N, C-alpha and C positions, 0 to 999 in steps of 0.2 A: 414427556413434555419436551417440546422444542420451540424454537422461534417461529416455526411455521404454524403452530396451533395455539399460540397465546391469545387469550381474550379476556376482557374485563369481567369482574365478578357479576353474577346475575343481579339485575336491578340497579347497578351502580351508574349506568349510562342511560340518560333519557333521550328520546328522539326529539330532535329540534323541529320547530314549526317550519314546514316547507311553504314559503311565501311565493306567490306568483306561479302557481302550478295548476292553474285552472279554477273554474267556478266550483267544482265539486269539492275542492279542498277546504272551502270556506274562507280562504285567504287569497282569492283571485281578484279580478277586476282591477281596482286601484292598488291592490297589494298592500293594504294597511297604511298607505301614504295620503289618504284623503283625496280630494279632487285637485284641480289645476293649481298652479303656483310654483314658485321656485323650489320649495322643499319637496315637491312631488317628482322632480326631475332627477335623473341619475347624475352623479358627479357633483351634487350640491355640497358646498361647504361654506359656511358663513365666515367672512373675514373678521379678524379681531378688530373691534372698534366700529363695526358696521352699525349704522343707526337707521336702517330701513330706507335708505336713499336720502335722508336728511344730510346736510353738509356735516361731516364728522367734526368732533371737537378739535382734534389736532389740526384741522384745516381752517377752523373758524378763528382760532386764537392767533393773534399776530405774532410774527417772528421778529426778534430784535436782538441786538448785541453781536458780539464777536467772540469766538473761542480760538485762542492761539494754540495751534497744535504742537508748538515747540515749548510750551510752558513747562517749567519744572516745579513740581509741588514738593515742598519740604515739610517734614514732620518736626514741629517745634517742641523742644524740651527746655523747660526753664531751670534755672540754677537752684531754686528752692526745692524742686522735685528731686534733683540730683543729691542735694544735701539730705533730704528726707530719706532717700534710698540708701545713702551711705551710712547714716546713723542706724538704720534698721539692719544693716549688714547685707543688703541685697546686691550691692556693688562694692568693688574694691577701689584702691587709689588710681588704678589704671583703667580708664573707661574707653572702650572702642565699640565698634558696631556690634561685634559678637556678644559683648557683655550687656549692651542695651537691649538686644533681641532676647537674651536669656532672662533679663529682668522684666521683659514684656513692655518696655517703654516704646518700642518701635517694632516694625516687621522687617524681615531680612532684605526686602527690595526697596525700602524707603530711603530717601535722602534725608539726612538729619541736620537740623540747624539748632544750635544752642542759643537760647534766648536769655536775656539778662534780668528777669524778674526774680526777686528774692535775694537773700543774703547767702553767700558761700563762705563757710568757715573752714572746711576741709581742704587739704592740699591735694588736688586732683590733677592727674595727667589725662586730658581728654582729647580724643581723636574723633573728628566729625567732618561733615562736608562743608559746613559754614558756621560762622560765629557772628553774633552782633558785636558791635564795638564795646558796648557796656558789659557784655558777658565775658569777652576776652580780657578786658581790664580787671574785672572782678576775679577771674580765675588766676591771673598773674599776680594780683594783689594778695591773694591767699597763698601764694607760693607755688602754684601749679603751672602746668603748661597747656597751651591750646594749639593742637596740631591740625591743620586743615588738610583734608584728603585731596 
């Protein structure tokens, strides 16, 4: 046996239907595509959202508003969530981006903003991109530090 005489096992390969090879094949004429129309032509592919020539939905619905391409989205984390995670032992007194990602509060590319909801009893040293005024005051009142990146 060599590469030149390899062949599949007997009966494992079926012959495909040969379409458009004359009338005698039983698949000639329109070649299983029916009669006229767009689908009978070669190269046909329907566009996504095509509605048969009717004005598509994305063109019927009015456009409005404005999207600022320079907007920065911050992932907000409240003080009560930090207190809860500290009591559960999921985070330590020093909180930075790597510890927040490890505790699954954010993702590694997120910008983080600490928000002031809830009560903070633990003395935490937090490093984040932004802090609200109430959050910063609560952290410092509990004896911790709030470091802005």
